[in-house]
PDB file with SEQRES, HELIX, SHEET and CRYST1 records, atoms N, CA, C and O in Angstrom:
SEQRES   1 A   82  UNK UNK UNK UNK UNK UNK UNK UNK UNK UNK UNK UNK UNK          
SEQRES   2 A   82  UNK UNK UNK UNK UNK UNK UNK UNK UNK UNK UNK UNK UNK          
SEQRES   3 A   82  UNK UNK UNK UNK UNK UNK UNK UNK UNK UNK UNK UNK UNK          
SEQRES   4 A   82  UNK UNK UNK UNK UNK UNK UNK UNK UNK UNK UNK UNK UNK          
SEQRES   5 A   82  UNK UNK UNK UNK UNK UNK UNK UNK UNK UNK UNK UNK UNK          
SEQRES   6 A   82  UNK UNK UNK UNK UNK UNK UNK UNK UNK UNK UNK UNK UNK          
SEQRES   7 A   82  UNK UNK UNK UNK                                              
HELIX    1 AA1 UNK A    2  UNK A    9  1                                   8    
HELIX    2 AA2 UNK A   20  UNK A   23  5                                   4    
HELIX    3 AA3 UNK A   43  UNK A   45  5                                   3    
HELIX    4 AA4 UNK A   50  UNK A   61  1                                  12    
HELIX    5 AA5 UNK A   64  UNK A   67  1                                   4    
HELIX    6 AA6 UNK A   79  UNK A   81  5                                   3    
SHEET    1 AA1 3 UNK A  13  UNK A  18  0                                        
SHEET    2 AA1 3 UNK A  34  UNK A  41 -1                                        
SHEET    3 AA1 3 UNK A  69  UNK A  77  1                                        
CRYST1    1.000    1.000    1.000  90.00  90.00  90.00 P 1           1          
ATOM      1  N   UNK A   1       0.905  -1.241  -0.003  1.00  0.00           N  
ATOM      2  CA  UNK A   1       0.017   0.006  -0.023  1.00  0.00           C  
ATOM      3  C   UNK A   1       0.899   1.249  -0.052  1.00  0.00           C  
ATOM      4  O   UNK A   1       0.658   2.173  -0.829  1.00  0.00           O  
ATOM      5  N   UNK A   2       1.950   1.265   0.825  1.00  0.00           N  
ATOM      6  CA  UNK A   2       2.786   2.354   0.976  1.00  0.00           C  
ATOM      7  C   UNK A   2       3.480   2.647  -0.404  1.00  0.00           C  
ATOM      8  O   UNK A   2       3.540   3.797  -0.839  1.00  0.00           O  
ATOM      9  N   UNK A   3       3.967   1.645  -1.032  1.00  0.00           N  
ATOM     10  CA  UNK A   3       4.652   1.801  -2.301  1.00  0.00           C  
ATOM     11  C   UNK A   3       3.794   2.432  -3.394  1.00  0.00           C  
ATOM     12  O   UNK A   3       4.210   3.347  -4.104  1.00  0.00           O  
ATOM     13  N   UNK A   4       2.542   1.881  -3.496  1.00  0.00           N  
ATOM     14  CA  UNK A   4       1.576   2.301  -4.461  1.00  0.00           C  
ATOM     15  C   UNK A   4       1.254   3.745  -4.229  1.00  0.00           C  
ATOM     16  O   UNK A   4       1.299   4.536  -5.172  1.00  0.00           O  
ATOM     17  N   UNK A   5       0.926   4.133  -2.995  1.00  0.00           N  
ATOM     18  CA  UNK A   5       0.576   5.501  -2.734  1.00  0.00           C  
ATOM     19  C   UNK A   5       1.701   6.507  -2.957  1.00  0.00           C  
ATOM     20  O   UNK A   5       1.507   7.578  -3.531  1.00  0.00           O  
ATOM     21  N   UNK A   6       2.888   6.119  -2.478  1.00  0.00           N  
ATOM     22  CA  UNK A   6       4.091   6.931  -2.674  1.00  0.00           C  
ATOM     23  C   UNK A   6       4.298   7.152  -4.201  1.00  0.00           C  
ATOM     24  O   UNK A   6       4.515   8.280  -4.642  1.00  0.00           O  
ATOM     25  N   UNK A   7       4.225   6.047  -5.004  1.00  0.00           N  
ATOM     26  CA  UNK A   7       4.500   6.127  -6.441  1.00  0.00           C  
ATOM     27  C   UNK A   7       3.509   7.097  -7.201  1.00  0.00           C  
ATOM     28  O   UNK A   7       3.857   7.806  -8.145  1.00  0.00           O  
ATOM     29  N   UNK A   8       2.277   7.044  -6.695  1.00  0.00           N  
ATOM     30  CA  UNK A   8       1.289   7.753  -7.349  1.00  0.00           C  
ATOM     31  C   UNK A   8       1.236   9.177  -6.895  1.00  0.00           C  
ATOM     32  O   UNK A   8       1.003  10.033  -7.748  1.00  0.00           O  
ATOM     33  N   UNK A   9       1.428   9.530  -5.646  1.00  0.00           N  
ATOM     34  CA  UNK A   9       1.226  10.846  -5.125  1.00  0.00           C  
ATOM     35  C   UNK A   9       2.475  11.512  -4.621  1.00  0.00           C  
ATOM     36  O   UNK A   9       2.384  12.712  -4.360  1.00  0.00           O  
ATOM     37  N   UNK A  10       3.531  10.960  -4.462  1.00  0.00           N  
ATOM     38  CA  UNK A  10       4.798  11.645  -3.924  1.00  0.00           C  
ATOM     39  C   UNK A  10       4.436  12.461  -2.670  1.00  0.00           C  
ATOM     40  O   UNK A  10       4.662  13.669  -2.599  1.00  0.00           O  
ATOM     41  N   UNK A  11       3.864  11.746  -1.683  1.00  0.00           N  
ATOM     42  CA  UNK A  11       3.297  12.522  -0.559  1.00  0.00           C  
ATOM     43  C   UNK A  11       4.392  13.136   0.325  1.00  0.00           C  
ATOM     44  O   UNK A  11       5.505  12.633   0.479  1.00  0.00           O  
ATOM     45  N   UNK A  12       3.977  14.236   0.871  1.00  0.00           N  
ATOM     46  CA  UNK A  12       4.911  14.936   1.893  1.00  0.00           C  
ATOM     47  C   UNK A  12       4.752  14.159   3.278  1.00  0.00           C  
ATOM     48  O   UNK A  12       5.617  14.179   4.153  1.00  0.00           O  
ATOM     49  N   UNK A  13       3.593  13.502   3.368  1.00  0.00           N  
ATOM     50  CA  UNK A  13       3.315  12.772   4.632  1.00  0.00           C  
ATOM     51  C   UNK A  13       2.422  11.574   4.224  1.00  0.00           C  
ATOM     52  O   UNK A  13       1.503  11.733   3.419  1.00  0.00           O  
ATOM     53  N   UNK A  14       2.684  10.432   4.756  1.00  0.00           N  
ATOM     54  CA  UNK A  14       1.876   9.269   4.455  1.00  0.00           C  
ATOM     55  C   UNK A  14       1.851   8.458   5.810  1.00  0.00           C  
ATOM     56  O   UNK A  14       2.882   7.950   6.251  1.00  0.00           O  
ATOM     57  N   UNK A  15       0.670   8.357   6.435  1.00  0.00           N  
ATOM     58  CA  UNK A  15       0.539   7.569   7.588  1.00  0.00           C  
ATOM     59  C   UNK A  15      -0.422   6.463   7.305  1.00  0.00           C  
ATOM     60  O   UNK A  15      -1.506   6.747   6.796  1.00  0.00           O  
ATOM     61  N   UNK A  16      -0.108   5.188   7.599  1.00  0.00           N  
ATOM     62  CA  UNK A  16      -1.029   4.123   7.288  1.00  0.00           C  
ATOM     63  C   UNK A  16      -1.136   3.367   8.666  1.00  0.00           C  
ATOM     64  O   UNK A  16      -0.146   2.948   9.266  1.00  0.00           O  
ATOM     65  N   UNK A  17      -2.357   3.240   9.083  1.00  0.00           N  
ATOM     66  CA  UNK A  17      -2.575   2.471  10.324  1.00  0.00           C  
ATOM     67  C   UNK A  17      -3.501   1.282  10.144  1.00  0.00           C  
ATOM     68  O   UNK A  17      -4.643   1.440   9.714  1.00  0.00           O  
ATOM     69  N   UNK A  18      -3.026   0.117  10.464  1.00  0.00           N  
ATOM     70  CA  UNK A  18      -3.852  -1.091  10.328  1.00  0.00           C  
ATOM     71  C   UNK A  18      -4.675  -1.255  11.495  1.00  0.00           C  
ATOM     72  O   UNK A  18      -4.151  -1.515  12.578  1.00  0.00           O  
ATOM     73  N   UNK A  19      -6.024  -1.115  11.358  1.00  0.00           N  
ATOM     74  CA  UNK A  19      -6.907  -1.117  12.428  1.00  0.00           C  
ATOM     75  C   UNK A  19      -7.665  -2.466  12.393  1.00  0.00           C  
ATOM     76  O   UNK A  19      -8.723  -2.555  13.016  1.00  0.00           O  
ATOM     77  N   UNK A  20      -7.211  -3.452  11.742  1.00  0.00           N  
ATOM     78  CA  UNK A  20      -7.853  -4.656  11.550  1.00  0.00           C  
ATOM     79  C   UNK A  20      -8.206  -5.367  12.802  1.00  0.00           C  
ATOM     80  O   UNK A  20      -9.211  -6.077  12.842  1.00  0.00           O  
ATOM     81  N   UNK A  21      -7.372  -5.200  13.902  1.00  0.00           N  
ATOM     82  CA  UNK A  21      -7.562  -5.840  15.156  1.00  0.00           C  
ATOM     83  C   UNK A  21      -8.891  -5.415  15.801  1.00  0.00           C  
ATOM     84  O   UNK A  21      -9.537  -6.169  16.529  1.00  0.00           O  
ATOM     85  N   UNK A  22      -9.269  -4.137  15.484  1.00  0.00           N  
ATOM     86  CA  UNK A  22     -10.541  -3.533  16.118  1.00  0.00           C  
ATOM     87  C   UNK A  22     -11.759  -4.197  15.455  1.00  0.00           C  
ATOM     88  O   UNK A  22     -12.864  -3.993  15.956  1.00  0.00           O  
ATOM     89  N   UNK A  23     -11.645  -4.951  14.399  1.00  0.00           N  
ATOM     90  CA  UNK A  23     -12.761  -5.556  13.684  1.00  0.00           C  
ATOM     91  C   UNK A  23     -12.697  -7.047  13.655  1.00  0.00           C  
ATOM     92  O   UNK A  23     -13.291  -7.689  12.789  1.00  0.00           O  
ATOM     93  N   UNK A  24     -12.022  -7.571  14.539  1.00  0.00           N  
ATOM     94  CA  UNK A  24     -12.104  -9.129  14.683  1.00  0.00           C  
ATOM     95  C   UNK A  24     -13.409  -9.662  14.670  1.00  0.00           C  
ATOM     96  O   UNK A  24     -14.195  -9.146  15.466  1.00  0.00           O  
ATOM     97  N   UNK A  25     -13.847 -10.623  13.914  1.00  0.00           N  
ATOM     98  CA  UNK A  25     -15.085 -11.228  13.884  1.00  0.00           C  
ATOM     99  C   UNK A  25     -16.099 -10.561  12.883  1.00  0.00           C  
ATOM    100  O   UNK A  25     -17.136 -11.124  12.530  1.00  0.00           O  
ATOM    101  N   UNK A  26     -15.725  -9.354  12.469  1.00  0.00           N  
ATOM    102  CA  UNK A  26     -16.523  -8.682  11.419  1.00  0.00           C  
ATOM    103  C   UNK A  26     -16.529  -9.408  10.157  1.00  0.00           C  
ATOM    104  O   UNK A  26     -15.522  -9.995   9.761  1.00  0.00           O  
ATOM    105  N   UNK A  27     -17.681  -9.390   9.478  1.00  0.00           N  
ATOM    106  CA  UNK A  27     -17.909 -10.199   8.196  1.00  0.00           C  
ATOM    107  C   UNK A  27     -16.726  -9.896   7.213  1.00  0.00           C  
ATOM    108  O   UNK A  27     -16.187 -10.830   6.619  1.00  0.00           O  
ATOM    109  N   UNK A  28     -16.346  -8.694   7.048  1.00  0.00           N  
ATOM    110  CA  UNK A  28     -15.291  -8.288   6.018  1.00  0.00           C  
ATOM    111  C   UNK A  28     -13.927  -8.754   6.596  1.00  0.00           C  
ATOM    112  O   UNK A  28     -13.004  -8.933   5.801  1.00  0.00           O  
ATOM    113  N   UNK A  29     -13.745  -8.952   7.848  1.00  0.00           N  
ATOM    114  CA  UNK A  29     -12.425  -9.385   8.389  1.00  0.00           C  
ATOM    115  C   UNK A  29     -12.262 -10.867   8.259  1.00  0.00           C  
ATOM    116  O   UNK A  29     -11.135 -11.363   8.266  1.00  0.00           O  
ATOM    117  N   UNK A  30     -13.299 -11.564   8.145  1.00  0.00           N  
ATOM    118  CA  UNK A  30     -13.201 -13.096   8.149  1.00  0.00           C  
ATOM    119  C   UNK A  30     -12.516 -13.542   6.813  1.00  0.00           C  
ATOM    120  O   UNK A  30     -11.988 -14.652   6.734  1.00  0.00           O  
ATOM    121  N   UNK A  31     -12.529 -12.777   5.903  1.00  0.00           N  
ATOM    122  CA  UNK A  31     -11.857 -13.263   4.536  1.00  0.00           C  
ATOM    123  C   UNK A  31     -10.444 -12.768   4.516  1.00  0.00           C  
ATOM    124  O   UNK A  31      -9.794 -12.805   3.471  1.00  0.00           O  
ATOM    125  N   UNK A  32      -9.968 -12.323   5.593  1.00  0.00           N  
ATOM    126  CA  UNK A  32      -8.517 -11.813   5.537  1.00  0.00           C  
ATOM    127  C   UNK A  32      -8.259 -10.490   5.096  1.00  0.00           C  
ATOM    128  O   UNK A  32      -7.127 -10.032   5.252  1.00  0.00           O  
ATOM    129  N   UNK A  33      -9.267  -9.726   4.498  1.00  0.00           N  
ATOM    130  CA  UNK A  33      -8.992  -8.400   4.175  1.00  0.00           C  
ATOM    131  C   UNK A  33      -9.002  -7.427   5.375  1.00  0.00           C  
ATOM    132  O   UNK A  33      -9.736  -7.678   6.331  1.00  0.00           O  
ATOM    133  N   UNK A  34      -8.238  -6.354   5.365  1.00  0.00           N  
ATOM    134  CA  UNK A  34      -8.049  -5.557   6.480  1.00  0.00           C  
ATOM    135  C   UNK A  34      -8.771  -4.202   6.441  1.00  0.00           C  
ATOM    136  O   UNK A  34      -9.293  -3.765   5.415  1.00  0.00           O  
ATOM    137  N   UNK A  35      -8.770  -3.569   7.613  1.00  0.00           N  
ATOM    138  CA  UNK A  35      -9.306  -2.306   7.841  1.00  0.00           C  
ATOM    139  C   UNK A  35      -8.158  -1.312   8.160  1.00  0.00           C  
ATOM    140  O   UNK A  35      -7.401  -1.484   9.115  1.00  0.00           O  
ATOM    141  N   UNK A  36      -8.069  -0.233   7.283  1.00  0.00           N  
ATOM    142  CA  UNK A  36      -6.935   0.635   7.319  1.00  0.00           C  
ATOM    143  C   UNK A  36      -7.462   2.054   7.529  1.00  0.00           C  
ATOM    144  O   UNK A  36      -8.607   2.364   7.199  1.00  0.00           O  
ATOM    145  N   UNK A  37      -6.604   2.902   8.082  1.00  0.00           N  
ATOM    146  CA  UNK A  37      -6.779   4.375   8.224  1.00  0.00           C  
ATOM    147  C   UNK A  37      -5.533   4.959   7.585  1.00  0.00           C  
ATOM    148  O   UNK A  37      -4.398   4.644   7.942  1.00  0.00           O  
ATOM    149  N   UNK A  38      -5.832   5.910   6.530  1.00  0.00           N  
ATOM    150  CA  UNK A  38      -4.667   6.442   5.765  1.00  0.00           C  
ATOM    151  C   UNK A  38      -4.742   7.964   5.864  1.00  0.00           C  
ATOM    152  O   UNK A  38      -5.807   8.519   5.593  1.00  0.00           O  
ATOM    153  N   UNK A  39      -3.733   8.629   6.215  1.00  0.00           N  
ATOM    154  CA  UNK A  39      -3.573  10.082   6.133  1.00  0.00           C  
ATOM    155  C   UNK A  39      -2.514  10.435   5.102  1.00  0.00           C  
ATOM    156  O   UNK A  39      -1.346  10.072   5.244  1.00  0.00           O  
ATOM    157  N   UNK A  40      -2.919  11.121   4.100  1.00  0.00           N  
ATOM    158  CA  UNK A  40      -1.917  11.404   2.942  1.00  0.00           C  
ATOM    159  C   UNK A  40      -1.970  12.948   2.642  1.00  0.00           C  
ATOM    160  O   UNK A  40      -3.018  13.518   2.339  1.00  0.00           O  
ATOM    161  N   UNK A  41      -0.817  13.544   2.746  1.00  0.00           N  
ATOM    162  CA  UNK A  41      -0.612  14.924   2.400  1.00  0.00           C  
ATOM    163  C   UNK A  41       0.133  15.100   1.134  1.00  0.00           C  
ATOM    164  O   UNK A  41       1.323  14.789   1.069  1.00  0.00           O  
ATOM    165  N   UNK A  42      -0.529  15.597   0.102  1.00  0.00           N  
ATOM    166  CA  UNK A  42       0.152  15.575  -1.296  1.00  0.00           C  
ATOM    167  C   UNK A  42      -0.412  16.808  -2.076  1.00  0.00           C  
ATOM    168  O   UNK A  42      -1.582  17.185  -2.012  1.00  0.00           O  
ATOM    169  N   UNK A  43       0.482  17.328  -2.750  1.00  0.00           N  
ATOM    170  CA  UNK A  43       0.164  18.416  -3.683  1.00  0.00           C  
ATOM    171  C   UNK A  43      -0.782  17.926  -4.828  1.00  0.00           C  
ATOM    172  O   UNK A  43      -1.556  18.722  -5.359  1.00  0.00           O  
ATOM    173  N   UNK A  44      -0.725  16.727  -5.173  1.00  0.00           N  
ATOM    174  CA  UNK A  44      -1.548  16.103  -6.156  1.00  0.00           C  
ATOM    175  C   UNK A  44      -3.015  16.233  -6.000  1.00  0.00           C  
ATOM    176  O   UNK A  44      -3.776  16.047  -6.950  1.00  0.00           O  
ATOM    177  N   UNK A  45      -3.456  16.578  -4.703  1.00  0.00           N  
ATOM    178  CA  UNK A  45      -4.850  16.741  -4.417  1.00  0.00           C  
ATOM    179  C   UNK A  45      -5.337  18.075  -4.607  1.00  0.00           C  
ATOM    180  O   UNK A  45      -6.537  18.292  -4.443  1.00  0.00           O  
ATOM    181  N   UNK A  46      -4.531  19.019  -4.943  1.00  0.00           N  
ATOM    182  CA  UNK A  46      -4.949  20.425  -5.177  1.00  0.00           C  
ATOM    183  C   UNK A  46      -5.958  20.571  -6.193  1.00  0.00           C  
ATOM    184  O   UNK A  46      -5.820  20.038  -7.294  1.00  0.00           O  
ATOM    185  N   UNK A  47      -6.968  21.264  -5.887  1.00  0.00           N  
ATOM    186  CA  UNK A  47      -8.084  21.520  -6.884  1.00  0.00           C  
ATOM    187  C   UNK A  47      -9.070  20.273  -7.015  1.00  0.00           C  
ATOM    188  O   UNK A  47      -9.968  20.337  -7.855  1.00  0.00           O  
ATOM    189  N   UNK A  48      -8.948  19.256  -6.295  1.00  0.00           N  
ATOM    190  CA  UNK A  48      -9.883  18.157  -6.350  1.00  0.00           C  
ATOM    191  C   UNK A  48     -10.840  18.109  -5.197  1.00  0.00           C  
ATOM    192  O   UNK A  48     -10.484  18.413  -4.059  1.00  0.00           O  
ATOM    193  N   UNK A  49     -12.030  17.734  -5.492  1.00  0.00           N  
ATOM    194  CA  UNK A  49     -12.951  17.562  -4.295  1.00  0.00           C  
ATOM    195  C   UNK A  49     -12.681  16.371  -3.479  1.00  0.00           C  
ATOM    196  O   UNK A  49     -12.022  15.466  -3.989  1.00  0.00           O  
ATOM    197  N   UNK A  50     -13.098  16.264  -2.306  1.00  0.00           N  
ATOM    198  CA  UNK A  50     -12.906  15.057  -1.503  1.00  0.00           C  
ATOM    199  C   UNK A  50     -13.208  13.826  -2.175  1.00  0.00           C  
ATOM    200  O   UNK A  50     -12.435  12.876  -2.063  1.00  0.00           O  
ATOM    201  N   UNK A  51     -14.364  13.739  -2.933  1.00  0.00           N  
ATOM    202  CA  UNK A  51     -14.699  12.531  -3.649  1.00  0.00           C  
ATOM    203  C   UNK A  51     -13.641  12.190  -4.750  1.00  0.00           C  
ATOM    204  O   UNK A  51     -13.294  11.013  -4.850  1.00  0.00           O  
ATOM    205  N   UNK A  52     -13.166  13.022  -5.485  1.00  0.00           N  
ATOM    206  CA  UNK A  52     -12.254  12.867  -6.502  1.00  0.00           C  
ATOM    207  C   UNK A  52     -10.858  12.434  -5.797  1.00  0.00           C  
ATOM    208  O   UNK A  52     -10.166  11.582  -6.353  1.00  0.00           O  
ATOM    209  N   UNK A  53     -10.496  12.945  -4.729  1.00  0.00           N  
ATOM    210  CA  UNK A  53      -9.278  12.628  -4.095  1.00  0.00           C  
ATOM    211  C   UNK A  53      -9.434  11.140  -3.659  1.00  0.00           C  
ATOM    212  O   UNK A  53      -8.525  10.353  -3.922  1.00  0.00           O  
ATOM    213  N   UNK A  54     -10.528  10.736  -3.018  1.00  0.00           N  
ATOM    214  CA  UNK A  54     -10.682   9.425  -2.657  1.00  0.00           C  
ATOM    215  C   UNK A  54     -10.709   8.435  -3.910  1.00  0.00           C  
ATOM    216  O   UNK A  54     -10.176   7.326  -3.901  1.00  0.00           O  
ATOM    217  N   UNK A  55     -11.343   8.939  -4.896  1.00  0.00           N  
ATOM    218  CA  UNK A  55     -11.371   8.008  -6.100  1.00  0.00           C  
ATOM    219  C   UNK A  55      -9.897   7.798  -6.705  1.00  0.00           C  
ATOM    220  O   UNK A  55      -9.567   6.731  -7.222  1.00  0.00           O  
ATOM    221  N   UNK A  56      -9.085   8.846  -6.605  1.00  0.00           N  
ATOM    222  CA  UNK A  56      -7.670   8.730  -6.993  1.00  0.00           C  
ATOM    223  C   UNK A  56      -6.917   7.724  -6.112  1.00  0.00           C  
ATOM    224  O   UNK A  56      -6.126   6.914  -6.596  1.00  0.00           O  
ATOM    225  N   UNK A  57      -7.173   7.797  -4.885  1.00  0.00           N  
ATOM    226  CA  UNK A  57      -6.576   6.797  -3.916  1.00  0.00           C  
ATOM    227  C   UNK A  57      -7.022   5.355  -4.203  1.00  0.00           C  
ATOM    228  O   UNK A  57      -6.199   4.440  -4.243  1.00  0.00           O  
ATOM    229  N   UNK A  58      -8.262   5.176  -4.392  1.00  0.00           N  
ATOM    230  CA  UNK A  58      -8.846   3.866  -4.768  1.00  0.00           C  
ATOM    231  C   UNK A  58      -8.138   3.305  -6.086  1.00  0.00           C  
ATOM    232  O   UNK A  58      -7.722   2.149  -6.173  1.00  0.00           O  
ATOM    233  N   UNK A  59      -8.055   4.206  -7.043  1.00  0.00           N  
ATOM    234  CA  UNK A  59      -7.472   3.755  -8.380  1.00  0.00           C  
ATOM    235  C   UNK A  59      -5.994   3.440  -8.135  1.00  0.00           C  
ATOM    236  O   UNK A  59      -5.493   2.461  -8.688  1.00  0.00           O  
ATOM    237  N   UNK A  60      -5.278   4.227  -7.333  1.00  0.00           N  
ATOM    238  CA  UNK A  60      -3.895   3.913  -7.051  1.00  0.00           C  
ATOM    239  C   UNK A  60      -3.670   2.622  -6.420  1.00  0.00           C  
ATOM    240  O   UNK A  60      -2.679   1.948  -6.702  1.00  0.00           O  
ATOM    241  N   UNK A  61      -4.607   2.222  -5.522  1.00  0.00           N  
ATOM    242  CA  UNK A  61      -4.420   0.927  -4.789  1.00  0.00           C  
ATOM    243  C   UNK A  61      -4.936  -0.206  -5.703  1.00  0.00           C  
ATOM    244  O   UNK A  61      -4.596  -1.367  -5.474  1.00  0.00           O  
ATOM    245  N   UNK A  62      -5.666   0.073  -6.627  1.00  0.00           N  
ATOM    246  CA  UNK A  62      -6.067  -0.969  -7.681  1.00  0.00           C  
ATOM    247  C   UNK A  62      -6.545  -2.283  -7.088  1.00  0.00           C  
ATOM    248  O   UNK A  62      -7.455  -2.244  -6.259  1.00  0.00           O  
ATOM    249  N   UNK A  63      -6.054  -3.340  -7.413  1.00  0.00           N  
ATOM    250  CA  UNK A  63      -6.462  -4.651  -7.095  1.00  0.00           C  
ATOM    251  C   UNK A  63      -6.444  -4.914  -5.543  1.00  0.00           C  
ATOM    252  O   UNK A  63      -7.113  -5.828  -5.061  1.00  0.00           O  
ATOM    253  N   UNK A  64      -5.669  -4.096  -4.788  1.00  0.00           N  
ATOM    254  CA  UNK A  64      -5.671  -4.206  -3.425  1.00  0.00           C  
ATOM    255  C   UNK A  64      -7.021  -3.951  -2.809  1.00  0.00           C  
ATOM    256  O   UNK A  64      -7.360  -4.522  -1.773  1.00  0.00           O  
ATOM    257  N   UNK A  65      -7.763  -3.125  -3.422  1.00  0.00           N  
ATOM    258  CA  UNK A  65      -9.129  -2.867  -2.943  1.00  0.00           C  
ATOM    259  C   UNK A  65     -10.099  -4.077  -2.986  1.00  0.00           C  
ATOM    260  O   UNK A  65     -11.145  -4.110  -2.338  1.00  0.00           O  
ATOM    261  N   UNK A  66      -9.666  -5.060  -3.795  1.00  0.00           N  
ATOM    262  CA  UNK A  66     -10.449  -6.251  -3.892  1.00  0.00           C  
ATOM    263  C   UNK A  66      -9.860  -7.407  -3.173  1.00  0.00           C  
ATOM    264  O   UNK A  66     -10.599  -8.331  -2.831  1.00  0.00           O  
ATOM    265  N   UNK A  67      -8.589  -7.431  -2.915  1.00  0.00           N  
ATOM    266  CA  UNK A  67      -7.928  -8.580  -2.410  1.00  0.00           C  
ATOM    267  C   UNK A  67      -7.373  -8.402  -0.937  1.00  0.00           C  
ATOM    268  O   UNK A  67      -7.258  -9.359  -0.171  1.00  0.00           O  
ATOM    269  N   UNK A  68      -7.037  -7.098  -0.602  1.00  0.00           N  
ATOM    270  CA  UNK A  68      -6.425  -6.931   0.722  1.00  0.00           C  
ATOM    271  C   UNK A  68      -7.204  -5.997   1.582  1.00  0.00           C  
ATOM    272  O   UNK A  68      -7.027  -6.094   2.796  1.00  0.00           O  
ATOM    273  N   UNK A  69      -8.044  -5.104   1.130  1.00  0.00           N  
ATOM    274  CA  UNK A  69      -8.592  -4.066   1.797  1.00  0.00           C  
ATOM    275  C   UNK A  69     -10.082  -4.231   1.893  1.00  0.00           C  
ATOM    276  O   UNK A  69     -10.706  -4.253   0.832  1.00  0.00           O  
ATOM    277  N   UNK A  70     -10.749  -4.354   3.054  1.00  0.00           N  
ATOM    278  CA  UNK A  70     -12.135  -4.314   3.314  1.00  0.00           C  
ATOM    279  C   UNK A  70     -12.648  -2.911   3.553  1.00  0.00           C  
ATOM    280  O   UNK A  70     -13.596  -2.466   2.906  1.00  0.00           O  
ATOM    281  N   UNK A  71     -12.066  -2.271   4.414  1.00  0.00           N  
ATOM    282  CA  UNK A  71     -12.363  -0.853   4.739  1.00  0.00           C  
ATOM    283  C   UNK A  71     -11.101   0.120   4.754  1.00  0.00           C  
ATOM    284  O   UNK A  71      -9.992  -0.196   5.186  1.00  0.00           O  
ATOM    285  N   UNK A  72     -11.429   1.279   4.246  1.00  0.00           N  
ATOM    286  CA  UNK A  72     -10.458   2.325   4.137  1.00  0.00           C  
ATOM    287  C   UNK A  72     -10.903   3.649   4.526  1.00  0.00           C  
ATOM    288  O   UNK A  72     -11.746   4.225   3.838  1.00  0.00           O  
ATOM    289  N   UNK A  73     -10.374   4.226   5.647  1.00  0.00           N  
ATOM    290  CA  UNK A  73     -10.685   5.506   6.096  1.00  0.00           C  
ATOM    291  C   UNK A  73      -9.638   6.456   5.610  1.00  0.00           C  
ATOM    292  O   UNK A  73      -8.454   6.262   5.885  1.00  0.00           O  
ATOM    293  N   UNK A  74     -10.059   7.539   4.852  1.00  0.00           N  
ATOM    294  CA  UNK A  74      -9.170   8.330   4.239  1.00  0.00           C  
ATOM    295  C   UNK A  74      -9.165   9.833   4.757  1.00  0.00           C  
ATOM    296  O   UNK A  74     -10.223  10.423   4.977  1.00  0.00           O  
ATOM    297  N   UNK A  75      -8.026  10.371   4.925  1.00  0.00           N  
ATOM    298  CA  UNK A  75      -7.819  11.797   5.130  1.00  0.00           C  
ATOM    299  C   UNK A  75      -6.899  12.263   4.133  1.00  0.00           C  
ATOM    300  O   UNK A  75      -5.704  11.991   4.248  1.00  0.00           O  
ATOM    301  N   UNK A  76      -7.357  12.981   3.103  1.00  0.00           N  
ATOM    302  CA  UNK A  76      -6.593  13.467   2.014  1.00  0.00           C  
ATOM    303  C   UNK A  76      -6.442  15.010   2.087  1.00  0.00           C  
ATOM    304  O   UNK A  76      -7.447  15.721   2.060  1.00  0.00           O  
ATOM    305  N   UNK A  77      -5.278  15.498   2.173  1.00  0.00           N  
ATOM    306  CA  UNK A  77      -5.121  16.900   2.216  1.00  0.00           C  
ATOM    307  C   UNK A  77      -3.952  17.397   1.355  1.00  0.00           C  
ATOM    308  O   UNK A  77      -3.072  16.610   1.007  1.00  0.00           O  
ATOM    309  N   UNK A  78      -3.930  18.760   0.988  1.00  0.00           N  
ATOM    310  CA  UNK A  78      -2.933  19.264   0.366  1.00  0.00           C  
ATOM    311  C   UNK A  78      -1.999  19.979   1.364  1.00  0.00           C  
ATOM    312  O   UNK A  78      -2.371  20.127   2.528  1.00  0.00           O  
ATOM    313  N   UNK A  79      -0.752  20.443   0.930  1.00  0.00           N  
ATOM    314  CA  UNK A  79       0.087  21.127   1.932  1.00  0.00           C  
ATOM    315  C   UNK A  79      -0.561  22.362   2.404  1.00  0.00           C  
ATOM    316  O   UNK A  79      -0.286  22.772   3.532  1.00  0.00           O  
ATOM    317  N   UNK A  80      -1.424  23.020   1.630  1.00  0.00           N  
ATOM    318  CA  UNK A  80      -2.103  24.297   2.030  1.00  0.00           C  
ATOM    319  C   UNK A  80      -3.157  24.071   3.040  1.00  0.00           C  
ATOM    320  O   UNK A  80      -3.655  25.034   3.624  1.00  0.00           O  
ATOM    321  N   UNK A  81      -3.557  22.763   3.302  1.00  0.00           N  
ATOM    322  CA  UNK A  81      -4.624  22.533   4.180  1.00  0.00           C  
ATOM    323  C   UNK A  81      -4.211  21.885   5.461  1.00  0.00           C  
ATOM    324  O   UNK A  81      -5.038  21.314   6.171  1.00  0.00           O  
ATOM    325  N   UNK A  82      -2.959  21.964   5.763  1.00  0.00           N  
ATOM    326  CA  UNK A  82      -2.412  21.420   7.081  1.00  0.00           C  
ATOM    327  C   UNK A  82      -2.726  22.345   8.188  1.00  0.00           C  
ATOM    328  O   UNK A  82      -2.367  22.079   9.335  1.00  0.00           O  
TER     329      UNK A  82                                                      
END                                                                             
């Protein structure tokens, strides 16, 4: 996940927290996919709505969204929004 997001956005900050342990027994966790919280600070988000930013993150993660990630909480900001 870190490599894909770094390659796509060249972030100034990237924090990824695996919160899967908080969802033990949850239907989405049973198949091995995780729950993650991502904070990404990147100039690439400038001029984009929050929905477009999230769509870009989902696209960058590609197949991981189907194979490794069940839930993804996103905080996407530009350097001007810190």
